NUBA-703531 format. One record per residue (C-alpha): residue in three letters; x, y, z. Coordinates in steps of 0.1 Angstrom, whole numbers, plus 2048, in hexadecimal, padded with zeros to 3 digits. Each point is the difference from the previous one (the first is absolute). Layout:
! NUBA-703531
alaXYZ
...
***
This chain:
! NUBA-703531
metD3071AF61
ala7F67E57E6
arg8177F77E0
ile7EF7F47E3
his8157F27E3
glu7F280A7DD
gly7F87EB7E3
ala7E07EC80D
trp7E57FF7E4
tyr7E080F80C
asp7E77E5808
pro7E180A811
asp7E97E9813
lys7E28107F0
gly8078087DF
gly7F28217F5
asp7F880C825
leu80F82180D
asn8027F481F
ala8117E27F5
leu81F7F2812
cys81F7F17EE
lys8057DB808
tyr8278037F1
gly80B81F813
asn80681A7E2
pro80C821812
asn7ED8187E7
val7DF7FD811
leu81181381C
thr80A8207E9
leu7EE8167E6
asp8037F27DF
ile80E8217F4
gly8228057ED
thr81C81480E
ser7FC8187E3
gln7F68027D9
leu8227F57F5
ala80C7E5817
gln7DF7EF80C
ala80E7EF81A
thr7F07F6821
ser7F681C814
ala8107F6822
his8157E5812
thr7F480D821
thr7DE7FE80F
leu7EC801820
val7EB7E1809
glu7EC7F2819
ile8097DE805
glu7E87E3812
lys8027DA7FF
tyr7E77F17E8
thr7ED7E5810
gly7E67F87DE
pro8007E27ED
ile8238007E7
asp7F67FA7DC
asn8177EF7E8
val8188177EC
thr7F58017DA
ala81881D7F1
phe8107E37ED
asn7DC7F17F3
gly80181B7E1
pro7E981C7FD
val7E1804807
glu7E18167EB
met7ED81B80D
val7E08047ED
ala7E081A807
gln7F6808823
cys8207F480D
glu7F87DB7FE
tyr81D7E9806
val8067E57E5
pro81D7E8803
ala8138027DC
ser7FA7D97FB
gln7D9807802
gly8068167E2
asn7E881F7F5
pro7D87F880D
his7F981D7E8
asp80B7EE7E0
***
């Protein structure tokens, strides 16, 4: 059993990569991103089956509070502080 608290912002280690790990622990990466109904649009489940293994890779700094990043053509990762490279 694992208990995961809600409320962490999504902070991917590889921006735009579908296989990115969340550095901050957002539980939504473990469940489907679908609403419960057209009326409620609440999260689909508060339970899910997971496999847990110890992470032994490098630990990156949490950047969830550094502000937004902009995703541009071909999923190129551009930090917001650098502006739009297409201007």
